[in-house]
C-alpha positions as CSV (number, residue, x, y, z in Angstrom):
1,I,4.2,-61.0,-22.7
2,L,6.4,-58.0,-22.6
3,I,4.0,-55.6,-21.8
4,R,3.0,-57.8,-19.1
5,E,6.6,-57.8,-17.7
6,A,6.8,-54.0,-18.2
7,Y,3.6,-53.6,-16.1
8,A,6.1,-54.0,-13.1
9,E,6.9,-50.4,-14.0
10,V,3.5,-49.2,-12.8
11,P,3.0,-48.0,-9.5
12,T,-0.4,-49.3,-8.2
13,R,-2.7,-48.6,-5.5
14,E,-5.0,-50.6,-3.0
15,L,-8.5,-51.2,-4.4
16,R,-11.5,-52.6,-2.3
17,V,-14.6,-53.9,-4.2
18,T,-17.5,-56.2,-3.6
19,T,-17.6,-59.5,-5.9
20,P,-20.7,-60.3,-7.6
21,M,-21.1,-63.2,-4.8
22,R,-21.0,-60.4,-2.3
23,L,-17.7,-61.0,-1.0
24,P,-15.0,-58.3,-0.3
25,Y,-12.0,-58.7,-2.3
26,T,-9.2,-56.3,-2.4
27,G,-7.0,-55.9,-5.6
28,R,-4.3,-53.6,-7.2
29,V,-4.9,-51.0,-10.2
30,P,-2.6,-48.6,-11.6
31,A,-2.1,-45.6,-9.3
32,L,-0.9,-43.2,-12.3
33,K,-3.2,-42.4,-15.8
34,V,-1.3,-44.7,-18.1
35,G,-1.5,-44.0,-22.0
36,L,0.0,-46.0,-25.0
37,S,1.6,-44.5,-28.0
38,S,2.8,-46.1,-30.8
39,I,5.5,-45.6,-33.4
40,E,3.7,-45.9,-36.8
41,S,3.4,-48.2,-38.6
42,A,4.9,-51.3,-37.2
43,G,4.2,-50.1,-33.5
44,T,0.5,-50.4,-33.9
45,F,0.3,-53.8,-34.3
46,M,1.3,-54.0,-30.5
47,E,-1.6,-51.8,-29.1
48,S,-4.2,-54.7,-29.2
49,A,-2.1,-56.5,-26.7
50,A,-1.3,-53.5,-24.6
51,W,-5.2,-52.7,-24.3
52,E,-5.5,-56.2,-22.8
53,L,-3.8,-54.7,-19.4
54,F,-4.8,-51.1,-20.0
55,P,-8.3,-51.1,-21.5
56,E,-9.2,-47.8,-20.9
57,A,-5.7,-46.2,-22.0
58,P,-6.0,-43.9,-24.5
59,C,-3.3,-44.4,-27.5
60,F,-1.2,-41.5,-29.0
61,R,0.4,-42.2,-32.2
62,I,3.7,-40.7,-34.0
63,G,4.7,-41.0,-37.3
64,V,8.4,-41.3,-37.6
65,R,9.9,-42.2,-41.1
66,R,13.5,-43.0,-41.8
67,I,15.5,-40.5,-44.5
68,E,17.5,-42.9,-46.3
69,S,20.6,-40.6,-47.1
70,G,23.6,-42.9,-47.8
71,E,24.8,-42.0,-44.5
72,A,26.0,-45.0,-42.0
73,L,23.4,-43.7,-39.8
74,P,19.9,-42.3,-41.0
75,D,18.0,-39.4,-39.9
76,Y,14.3,-39.3,-39.1
77,E,11.3,-37.2,-40.1
78,V,8.4,-36.9,-37.8
79,Y,5.1,-36.6,-40.5
80,R,2.2,-37.3,-38.0
81,K,1.5,-36.6,-34.4
82,R,-1.7,-37.8,-33.2
83,F,-2.6,-36.8,-30.0
84,S,-5.6,-36.0,-28.1
85,P,-6.0,-33.3,-25.5
86,K,-5.9,-36.2,-23.1
87,I,-2.3,-36.4,-23.3
88,R,-1.8,-33.5,-20.9
89,E,-3.8,-36.0,-18.2
90,M,-1.2,-38.8,-18.7
91,E,1.4,-39.5,-15.9
92,M,2.8,-42.5,-17.8
93,I,3.0,-43.6,-21.6
94,F,4.1,-46.9,-22.9
95,L,5.7,-46.4,-25.9
96,L,5.5,-49.4,-28.4
97,D,7.5,-50.3,-31.3
98,V,8.4,-53.4,-33.0
99,M,12.1,-52.7,-33.7
100,L,15.0,-50.4,-32.1
101,A,17.3,-50.5,-34.9
102,A,19.7,-47.3,-35.1
103,G,17.3,-45.9,-32.3
104,G,16.9,-42.5,-33.8
105,S,12.6,-42.8,-34.2
106,A,12.5,-44.1,-30.5
107,V,15.0,-41.4,-29.3
108,R,13.2,-38.5,-31.3
109,T,9.5,-40.0,-30.4
110,L,10.5,-40.3,-26.6
111,Q,11.6,-36.8,-26.7
112,I,8.3,-35.6,-28.2
113,L,6.6,-37.1,-25.4
114,K,8.5,-35.7,-23.2
115,D,8.2,-32.1,-24.6
116,E,4.3,-33.0,-24.0
117,G,5.2,-33.0,-20.3
118,I,5.0,-37.2,-19.8
119,Q,7.5,-37.8,-16.7
120,K,7.3,-41.7,-16.7
121,L,7.9,-43.6,-20.1
122,V,8.7,-47.1,-20.9
123,F,10.1,-48.5,-24.3
124,V,8.4,-51.6,-25.5
125,G,9.8,-53.6,-28.3
126,I,10.1,-57.0,-30.0
127,I,13.9,-57.1,-31.6
128,A,16.5,-54.4,-31.1
129,A,20.4,-53.9,-32.3
130,P,22.9,-52.9,-29.4
131,E,23.2,-49.9,-31.1
132,G,19.9,-48.7,-30.9
133,V,19.9,-49.7,-27.2
134,A,22.7,-47.5,-26.2
135,A,21.4,-44.7,-28.6
136,V,18.1,-44.7,-26.2
137,K,20.1,-45.1,-23.0
138,K,22.3,-42.3,-24.0
139,A,19.7,-40.0,-24.8
140,H,16.9,-41.3,-22.1
141,P,18.5,-42.9,-19.3
142,D,15.5,-42.9,-17.2
143,V,13.7,-44.8,-19.8
144,P,13.3,-48.6,-19.2
145,L,13.6,-50.6,-22.1
146,Y,11.6,-54.0,-22.3
147,L,12.9,-56.1,-25.3
148,A,12.1,-59.7,-26.4
149,A,15.5,-59.9,-28.6
150,V,18.9,-57.8,-29.0
151,D,20.3,-59.2,-32.3
152,D,24.0,-58.9,-33.5
153,C,24.4,-55.3,-34.8
154,L,23.4,-53.2,-37.6
155,D,24.2,-53.6,-41.3
156,K,25.7,-50.8,-43.7
157,R,22.1,-49.7,-44.0
158,A,21.5,-49.6,-40.4
159,Y,18.9,-52.7,-40.7
160,I,19.1,-55.3,-37.6
161,K,21.4,-57.9,-38.6
162,P,20.2,-60.7,-38.6
163,G,16.7,-59.0,-37.9
164,L,13.8,-59.4,-39.9
165,G,13.8,-56.7,-42.7
166,D,11.7,-54.0,-42.3
167,A,9.0,-54.8,-39.7
168,G,6.5,-52.3,-41.3
169,D,6.8,-53.4,-44.5
170,R,6.9,-57.1,-43.4
171,L,3.3,-56.6,-41.2
172,L,1.8,-54.6,-43.5
173,G,2.8,-56.8,-47.1
174,T,4.6,-53.8,-48.6
């Protein structure tokens, strides 16, 4: 549902086709080359839903890990970028991640995609904290956010409160 809502950000163009019944039909298709990117590992669970709307979209994965330092807000390490050369053809990318907590991984990933030349980005996530929303809006005010819920706050470990714990761990059973 979120990805369908975020689809409103995609400019479209008219396409005229002839149906199997040999009737003319005019529909709309994306006017830009749309790609997907997910933040590993939890974001990968959102890819199949995104492919329902964008079945031919390539997906570019980025691994970003929190570095638990004991500080109020964690630091982040990029441990993997899985891009094909097709990334240079993309005009728009939907960044998928289940959670937007402190915002560090989203801010970092959005910058990586911008550094690859992507001009139009949209973030789609399930659950967020106000601090993460503020961090993304401050660093990337041009990026629209589509979120199912914004919980109360972050706890002292920078986890969403009440939240659901670590989404990647829960989804993978680790």
